[in-house]
C-alpha positions in Angstrom: 92.9 -14.6 -6.8 91.3 -11.9 -4.7 89.9 -10.2 -7.7 88.4 -13.4 -9.0 86.8 -14.1 -5.6 85.1 -10.7 -5.7 83.8 -11.4 -9.2 82.4 -14.8 -8.1 80.8 -13.2 -5.0 78.9 -10.8 -7.0 77.4 -13.3 -9.4 74.7 -15.0 -7.2 72.7 -11.8 -7.4 72.2 -12.2 -11.1 71.7 -15.9 -10.9 68.8 -15.5 -8.5 66.9 -13.1 -10.8 63.5 -14.5 -11.8 62.4 -14.2 -15.5 60.2 -11.2 -16.1 57.1 -13.2 -17.1 57.4 -15.5 -14.2 57.8 -12.6 -11.7 54.6 -11.0 -13.1 52.7 -14.3 -12.6 53.9 -14.6 -9.0 52.9 -11.0 -8.3 49.4 -11.7 -9.6 49.2 -14.9 -7.6 50.0 -12.9 -4.5 47.6 -10.1 -5.1 44.6 -12.1 -6.3 43.6 -13.5 -2.9 43.5 -9.9 -1.5 41.0 -8.8 -4.1 38.8 -11.9 -3.4 39.0 -11.2 0.3 37.9 -7.6 -0.2 35.0 -8.7 -2.4 33.9 -11.2 0.2 34.1 -8.5 2.9 32.0 -6.1 0.8 29.3 -8.8 0.2 29.3 -9.7 3.9 28.7 -6.0 4.7 25.9 -5.7 2.2 24.3 -8.8 3.6 24.5 -7.6 7.1 23.1 -4.2 6.1 20.2 -5.8 4.3 19.5 -8.1 7.4 19.5 -5.0 9.7 17.1 -3.2 7.4 14.8 -6.2 7.2 14.8 -6.6 11.0 13.9 -2.9 11.4 11.1 -3.3 8.9 9.7 -6.4 10.7 9.9 -4.5 14.0 7.8 -1.7 12.7 5.3 -4.1 11.2 5.3 -6.1 14.4 5.8 -9.5 12.8 8.9 -11.6 12.4 8.8 -13.5 9.1 9.7 -17.2 8.9 9.9 -16.5 5.2 11.4 -13.1 4.6 10.9 -13.4 0.9 7.1 -12.9 1.4 7.8 -9.5 3.0 10.2 -8.5 0.2 7.5 -9.5 -2.4 4.9 -7.4 -0.5 6.9 -4.2 -0.9 8.1 -4.8 -4.5 6.5 -2.9 -7.4 6.2 -4.5 -10.8 8.7 -1.9 -12.2 11.4 -3.3 -9.9 11.2 -6.9 -11.2 14.1 -8.1 -13.3 13.4 -9.2 -16.9 12.0 -12.6 -17.1 10.2 -12.5 -13.7 6.4 -12.7 -13.5 4.1 -9.9 -12.3 3.1 -12.4 -9.6 6.5 -11.8 -8.0 5.4 -8.3 -7.2 3.0 -7.2 -4.5 -0.1 -7.6 -6.6 -1.2 -11.1 -5.7 -0.5 -10.5 -2.0 -2.6 -7.3 -2.3 -5.5 -9.3 -3.6 -5.3 -11.7 -0.6 -4.6 -9.0 1.9 -7.7 -7.0 0.8 -10.0 -9.8 1.6 -8.2 -10.7 4.9 -8.5 -7.1 6.0 -12.2 -7.0 5.1 -12.9 -10.2 7.1 -11.0 -9.0 10.2 -12.5 -5.5 10.2 -16.0 -7.0 9.6 -15.6 -9.2 12.7 -14.3 -6.2 14.7 -17.3 -4.0 13.8 -19.8 -6.8 14.4 -18.6 -7.1 18.0 -17.9 -3.4 18.6 -21.3 -2.2 17.5 -23.9 -4.8 18.6 -26.8 -2.4 17.9 -25.8 -1.3 14.4 -27.8 -2.6 11.5 -26.3 -4.0 8.3 -26.3 -0.6 6.5 -24.4 1.2 9.2 -21.9 -1.7 9.5 -21.4 -1.7 5.8 -20.7 2.1 5.7 -18.2 1.8 8.6 -16.5 -1.1 6.8 -16.2 0.8 3.6 -14.6 3.7 5.4 -12.1 1.6 7.3 -10.9 -0.5 4.4 -10.7 2.1 1.6 -7.3 2.8 0.0 -6.9 6.1 1.9 -7.3 4.4 5.2 -4.8 1.7 4.3 -2.4 4.3 3.0 -2.6 6.1 6.4 -1.7 2.8 8.2 1.3 2.3 5.8 2.5 5.9 6.5 2.2 5.3 10.3 4.4 2.2 9.9 7.0 4.2 7.8 6.5 1.9 4.7 6.8 4.8 2.2 10.6 4.5 1.8 10.7 0.7 1.9 8.8 0.3 -1.4 11.1 -1.2 -4.1 10.6 0.6 -7.4 12.4 0.3 -10.8 14.3 3.1 -12.4 11.8 6.0 -12.7 12.2 9.8 -12.5 12.5 11.2 -9.0 9.1 13.1 -9.2 7.4 10.0 -10.7 9.1 7.9 -8.0 7.6 10.0 -5.2 4.1 10.1 -6.8 4.1 6.3 -7.5 5.2 5.5 -3.9 2.3 7.5 -2.5 -0.3 6.2 -5.0 0.5 2.5 -4.1 0.8 2.9 -0.4 -2.6 1.5 0.3 -1.9 -1.5 -2.0 1.4 -2.1 -0.3 -0.4 -2.1 3.1 -2.8 -4.8 1.9 0.0 -6.8 0.4 1.8 -6.8 3.8 -1.4 -8.1 5.4 -1.5 -10.9 2.8 2.2 -11.7 3.4 1.6 -11.9 7.2 -1.4 -14.1 6.6 0.6 -16.6 4.5 3.5 -16.5 6.9 1.8 -16.6 10.3 -1.8 -17.6 9.5 -5.1 -15.9 10.5 -4.0 -15.2 14.1 -1.0 -13.2 13.0 -3.0 -11.2 10.4 -5.8 -10.7 12.9 -3.3 -9.3 15.4 -1.8 -6.9 12.9 -5.1 -5.5 11.7 -6.5 -5.1 15.2 -3.3 -3.3 16.4 -3.5 -0.8 13.5 -7.3 -0.5 13.0 -8.9 -0.6 16.5 -8.3 3.1 17.3 -9.4 4.1 13.8 -12.6 2.1 14.2 -13.6 4.0 17.4 -12.8 7.5 15.9 -15.8 9.6 14.8 -16.6 8.8 11.2 -15.4 11.4 8.7 -18.1 13.8 7.4 -20.3 12.2 4.8 -20.4 13.6 1.4 -23.5 15.6 0.3 -25.6 13.1 -1.7 -26.7 15.9 -4.1 -23.0 16.5 -5.0 -22.5 12.7 -5.4 -25.5 12.4 -7.7 -24.4 15.5 -9.8 -20.9 14.2 -10.3 -22.2 10.8 -11.3 -24.7 12.4 -13.8 -21.9 14.5 -15.3 -19.7 11.4 -15.6 -22.6 9.7 -17.6 -23.0 12.7 -19.8 -26.3 13.7 -18.3 -27.4 17.2 -17.3 -27.5 18.5 -13.8 -30.3 16.8 -11.7 -33.4 18.9 -11.4 -35.3 19.1 -8.1 -38.9 20.0 -7.9 -41.3 20.4 -5.0 -44.1 17.9 -5.3 -46.0 18.6 -2.1 -45.9 20.7 1.0 -47.9 19.6 4.1 -48.2 20.3 7.8 -48.5 23.6 9.7 -46.6 26.7 8.7 -44.3 26.4 11.7 -43.5 22.7 11.0 -43.9 22.0 7.3 -43.0 18.8 5.5 -41.7 18.9 1.9 -41.9 16.2 -0.6 -39.4 16.7 -3.4 -38.6 14.7 -6.6 -35.3 14.7 -8.5 -35.3 14.2 -12.2 -32.7 12.9 -14.7 -33.3 12.1 -18.3 -33.9 8.4 -18.9 -34.4 7.6 -15.2 -37.5 7.3 -13.1 -37.9 10.2 -10.7 -36.8 9.7 -7.0 -38.6 11.3 -4.1 -37.7 12.4 -0.6 -39.4 14.0 2.4 -37.9 16.5 4.8 -38.5 19.4 7.1 -37.0 21.7 4.6 -36.7 21.7 0.8 -32.9 21.1 1.1 -33.4 18.2 3.5 -36.0 16.7 1.2 -33.7 17.1 -1.9 -30.9 15.3 -0.1 -33.2 12.4 0.7 -34.4 12.3 -2.9 -30.8 12.3 -4.1 -29.9 9.5 -1.7 -32.9 7.4 -2.9 -31.7 7.7 -6.5 -28.1 7.0 -5.6 -29.1 3.8 -3.8 -31.5 2.7 -6.6 -29.0 3.3 -9.4 -26.0 1.8 -7.4 -24.0 4.9 -7.5 -20.7 4.5 -5.6 -19.8 7.0 -2.8 -23.3 7.9 -1.9 -24.8 8.1 1.6 -27.9 9.3 3.3 -26.3 12.1 5.2 
């Protein structure tokens, strides 16, 4: 009897054994929630990280977006768009808008800052302040270089592309601020970042003779020829009248206290008459 009792006592261990397939199922059922929990935790961390980065970007820009998607669009290059998305989902449309908003705000700033300046001077100052290089400088000062979203390109191409579109991105950000916060918000952003630049001495103007020569070469024309037309006045204070000639164009004349000064004036006259970009009367 004692031996039988021992045998019986040992049997429940085998009776409680779970079939192999069922055990595997139960094991999977126990482990699965842990994986989901880890996945949710990872997504939450990524979301928090993105929110922190976005908040830091807004702080540098100085505008808190009611619609953060506008800011993301403003710093997204076409190459970063997923297949099927339109080019309009990149910064390009916002750049178009921002370019004109910037021009309006800076024009208003100049109009009030320089009450004695004529239209020509205001136009030159405006062109200097809203050119791509100036916008790129603002973007650099705000640390936007590393925020630009690009698609998969080579590292060297990546760096070059970021620098080349910095000015565009700056204008796109202005467009995004305008859409998100209206004219007042965009006006505040531009004034905060352009007022000091507006009061800085203007950069040295390019020599109009150089501008005219580069334009002529681009048109396949020979180097402009300058010739003295007339010299008047006393020996100690002469006045030179000089003409500049280019094939197929009417001569342009300029007057100055030296031949070089008269040549620069003549070049400026031709530049203005022919609508050459980048010219000046300096």
